[in-house]
C-alpha positions in Angstrom: 75.5 -12.1 -5.0 74.0 -14.7 -2.6 73.0 -17.3 -5.3 74.9 -18.5 -8.3 73.8 -18.6 -11.9 72.6 -22.1 -12.9 73.8 -23.4 -16.3 71.7 -26.1 -17.8 73.5 -28.8 -19.7 71.6 -28.5 -23.0 71.9 -31.4 -25.4 74.6 -33.6 -24.0 75.6 -34.7 -27.5 76.3 -31.1 -28.5 79.0 -28.7 -27.4 77.2 -27.6 -24.3 79.2 -29.7 -21.8 82.5 -28.8 -23.5 82.0 -25.0 -23.5 80.7 -25.2 -19.9 84.0 -26.8 -18.8 85.9 -24.2 -20.8 83.9 -21.3 -19.2 84.7 -22.7 -15.7 88.4 -23.0 -16.7 88.3 -19.4 -17.9 87.3 -18.2 -14.5 83.5 -18.0 -14.8 81.6 -19.2 -11.7 78.2 -20.9 -11.8 76.6 -24.3 -11.0 76.2 -26.8 -13.8 73.0 -28.8 -13.9 73.3 -32.1 -15.7 74.7 -35.6 -15.8 78.4 -35.5 -15.0 79.0 -38.5 -17.3 78.4 -36.1 -20.1 81.3 -33.7 -19.2 84.5 -34.0 -21.2 86.9 -36.6 -19.9 89.4 -35.2 -17.4 87.2 -32.3 -16.2 87.6 -31.7 -12.5 84.1 -31.5 -10.9 82.4 -31.9 -7.6 78.9 -32.9 -6.8 76.9 -30.4 -4.8 73.5 -30.8 -3.2 72.3 -27.2 -3.6 73.1 -24.0 -5.4 74.4 -22.5 -2.1 76.9 -25.3 -1.8 78.4 -24.3 -5.1 79.5 -20.9 -3.9 83.3 -21.0 -3.4 83.8 -24.3 -5.2 87.3 -24.9 -6.6 86.2 -27.6 -9.0 83.2 -27.3 -11.4 80.1 -27.7 -9.1 77.5 -30.1 -10.5 73.9 -30.4 -9.4 73.7 -34.0 -10.6 70.7 -35.0 -12.8 70.7 -38.6 -14.0 70.0 -39.2 -17.7 68.9 -42.4 -19.3 72.0 -42.8 -21.5 75.5 -41.8 -22.0 76.2 -39.3 -24.8 78.0 -39.7 -28.0 79.3 -36.4 -29.4 77.4 -35.3 -32.5 74.8 -38.1 -32.2 71.7 -37.1 -30.3 70.1 -39.9 -28.4 66.3 -39.9 -28.1 66.7 -41.6 -24.7 68.2 -38.4 -23.3 65.5 -36.0 -24.6 63.4 -36.3 -21.4 66.4 -35.6 -19.3 67.2 -32.4 -21.2 63.6 -31.2 -20.7 63.6 -32.1 -17.0 66.9 -30.1 -16.4 65.2 -27.0 -17.8 62.2 -27.5 -15.6 64.5 -28.0 -12.6 66.5 -24.9 -13.4 63.3 -22.8 -13.5 62.1 -24.2 -10.2 65.5 -23.3 -8.6 65.5 -19.7 -9.9 61.8 -19.2 -9.0 62.5 -20.4 -5.5 65.4 -17.9 -5.2 68.0 -20.6 -4.9 69.7 -19.5 -8.2 70.1 -15.9 -9.3 69.5 -16.5 -13.0 69.4 -19.2 -15.6 71.9 -19.6 -18.5 70.9 -22.3 -20.9 73.2 -24.4 -23.1 71.8 -25.1 -26.6 69.1 -27.7 -27.2 68.1 -29.3 -30.5 64.3 -29.0 -30.9 63.9 -31.9 -33.3 65.8 -34.2 -31.0 63.5 -33.3 -28.2 60.4 -33.7 -30.3 61.5 -37.1 -31.6 62.6 -38.3 -28.2 60.0 -36.8 -25.9 57.3 -35.2 -27.9 58.5 -31.7 -27.1 55.7 -29.4 -28.1 57.4 -26.0 -28.1 59.2 -24.1 -30.9 62.2 -23.6 -28.6 63.7 -22.7 -25.3 62.1 -19.3 -25.2 58.5 -20.5 -25.5 59.1 -23.4 -23.1 60.5 -21.0 -20.4 57.5 -18.7 -20.9 55.2 -21.7 -20.4 57.0 -22.8 -17.2 56.9 -19.2 -15.8 53.2 -18.7 -16.7 53.9 -15.7 -18.9 51.8 -15.1 -22.0 54.3 -13.1 -24.0 58.1 -12.8 -23.9 60.6 -11.2 -26.2 63.9 -12.5 -27.6 66.8 -10.1 -27.6 70.3 -10.7 -29.1 73.0 -8.6 -27.5 76.7 -7.9 -27.8 78.7 -4.8 -26.7 78.1 -3.0 -30.0 74.4 -3.9 -30.6 71.1 -5.1 -29.2 68.4 -6.3 -31.5 64.9 -7.6 -30.9 63.0 -9.5 -33.6 59.2 -9.0 -33.3 58.4 -12.2 -35.2 60.9 -15.0 -34.8 60.8 -18.6 -36.1 58.2 -18.4 -38.8 58.5 -18.4 -42.7 59.0 -15.0 -44.2 55.8 -15.4 -46.1 53.9 -15.5 -42.7 55.6 -12.3 -41.3 53.1 -9.7 -42.6 50.1 -11.5 -41.2 51.8 -12.2 -37.9 53.0 -8.6 -37.4 50.1 -7.1 -35.6 50.0 -3.7 -33.9 49.4 -5.5 -30.6 52.4 -7.8 -31.0 54.6 -4.9 -32.0 53.5 -2.7 -29.1 53.9 -5.5 -26.5 57.4 -6.2 -27.9 58.4 -2.5 -27.7 57.0 -2.1 -24.1 58.7 -5.3 -22.8 62.0 -4.3 -24.4 61.8 -0.7 -23.0 61.0 -2.0 -19.5 63.8 -4.5 -19.6 66.4 -2.0 -20.7 65.5 0.0 -17.6 65.3 -2.8 -15.1 67.9 -5.2 -16.4 70.4 -3.1 -18.3 70.4 0.0 -16.1 69.3 2.6 -18.8 67.3 5.4 -17.3 65.9 6.6 -20.7 66.3 3.8 -23.3 66.5 4.9 -26.9 64.7 2.6 -29.4 65.0 2.5 -33.1 62.2 0.6 -35.0 62.9 -0.9 -38.4 60.4 -0.9 -41.2 59.0 -4.0 -42.6 59.5 -3.2 -46.2 62.5 -1.9 -48.2 63.1 1.8 -47.4 60.4 1.5 -44.7 57.8 1.2 -47.5 58.8 4.4 -49.2 55.5 6.1 -48.5 53.5 3.1 -49.6 55.3 2.5 -52.9 56.8 -0.7 -51.4 54.0 -1.8 -49.0 51.6 -0.1 -46.7 52.4 -1.8 -43.3 55.0 0.9 -42.4 52.7 3.9 -42.9 49.5 2.4 -41.7 50.6 0.4 -38.7 54.3 1.0 -37.6 54.6 4.8 -38.0 51.3 5.6 -36.1 52.3 3.3 -33.2 55.8 4.8 -32.9 54.3 8.3 -32.9 51.8 7.3 -30.2 54.5 5.8 -28.0 56.8 8.9 -28.6 53.9 11.1 -27.5 53.8 9.1 -24.2 57.4 10.2 -23.6 59.3 7.1 -24.9 62.5 7.8 -26.8 61.6 6.0 -29.9 61.8 6.6 -33.7 60.8 4.8 -36.8 60.0 3.1 -39.0 63.6 3.4 -40.3 65.0 1.8 -43.4 66.7 -1.4 -42.1 69.6 -1.1 -44.6 70.9 2.1 -43.0 70.4 1.2 -39.3 73.3 -0.9 -38.5 76.5 0.9 -39.4 78.6 2.3 -36.5 77.3 5.9 -36.7 73.7 4.7 -36.8 74.1 2.3 -33.9 75.4 5.2 -31.7 71.9 6.7 -31.9 70.0 4.0 -30.1 70.2 1.4 -27.3 68.2 -1.4 -29.1 66.8 -2.0 -32.5 63.3 -3.4 -32.9 63.3 -5.5 -36.0 60.3 -7.0 -37.8 61.6 -10.5 -38.5 64.3 -13.0 -37.6 67.0 -12.3 -40.2 66.5 -8.6 -40.1 67.7 -8.7 -36.5 70.2 -11.6 -36.5 72.2 -10.9 -39.6 73.6 -7.6 -38.4 74.5 -8.8 -34.9 76.1 -12.1 -36.1 78.1 -10.1 -38.6 79.3 -7.7 -36.0 80.0 -10.2 -33.3 79.5 -13.8 -34.4 81.3 -15.4 -31.4 80.2 -13.1 -28.6 76.4 -12.6 -29.1 74.1 -13.5 -26.2 70.4 -14.5 -26.4 68.3 -12.9 -23.7 64.7 -13.6 -22.9 62.9 -10.4 -21.8 59.6 -10.5 -20.0 60.2 -13.5 -17.7 60.0 -13.2 -13.9 63.6 -14.3 -13.8 66.8 -13.7 -15.8 67.6 -16.0 -18.6 70.4 -15.8 -21.1 71.9 -18.3 -23.6 74.9 -18.4 -26.0 73.9 -17.4 -29.5 74.8 -20.6 -31.1 73.4 -24.1 -31.5 74.4 -27.6 -30.5 77.2 -27.7 -33.2 77.0 -31.5 -33.6 79.6 -31.3 -36.3 82.4 -30.2 -33.9 81.1 -31.7 -30.7 83.7 -33.8 -28.8 86.7 -32.4 -30.8 87.8 -29.9 -28.2 87.6 -27.0 -30.6 84.3 -25.4 -29.6 84.5 -21.6 -28.8 83.2 -20.7 -25.3 83.2 -16.9 -26.0 79.4 -16.7 -26.4 78.7 -18.8 -23.3 81.1 -16.7 -21.2 79.4 -13.6 -22.4 76.0 -15.1 -21.6 77.1 -16.1 -18.1 78.4 -12.6 -17.4 75.3 -10.9 -18.7 73.1 -13.2 -16.6 75.1 -12.3 -13.5 75.0 -8.6 -14.2 71.3 -8.6 -15.0 70.5 -10.5 -11.8 72.6 -8.1 -9.7 70.6 -5.2 -11.1 67.3 -6.9 -10.1 
């Protein structure tokens, strides 16, 4: 690969800088974008002026980005919010220019960014879509045993039925299908679509969304040649034998997707944004302010995210 993965610093008061250092020590290779003052004390790093210069580095290569303040572990500083946002913007510019092969993003804290810099996006995913000029993207959570895609994400459960439109569901399925071919190397991806209601509505006895919207759409896509089935009862989709029958599960809301994958592999899950013109992954955890600066943060998810970013970029 001629360009490295760029890892954004995330919230410097969280565990992002710590797990970045641990990932480098574990043998992962990338270029870190952030303020080196925020790295854990004692980390060996070297400033680089470009992503290309980071290739072959023996110490953690850092594309330096000055922040307004130092960082106290576990205590987000509003003065650093603008810096966190600018780092994400800079990473997107690098990958769009071909200087980086992919982006891996360390966790941010949306409220801290909103309080400190008026951040107007629900999260990383939506901000990256805005920067890339893409109308619709899809969030996938992936580990070796399971890939899940929530159709609706960070909204109250009471809002899910209204937000779950046929157009949204179809776009989510098509974006997922295309990404499994392009980025994961699957010639004929197999998709399992969960129902919205218990027992996939049980013929309308527990809600009509499954019969009137989900089932006809799945049938139409299957008639096009897509390997897809559903709606399936979500309570029987995630045991080992069921998982062997599909490559990704399309779920109707946040917890329907995230509970099974976090149960199966809490430490190793990776957040992937599908539908962007570049590869973006992220560890499947937050800033973990409660353990920041204590040296106990687990870098497993970040290491998995870096490896997945590298593999996806190589396929592209």
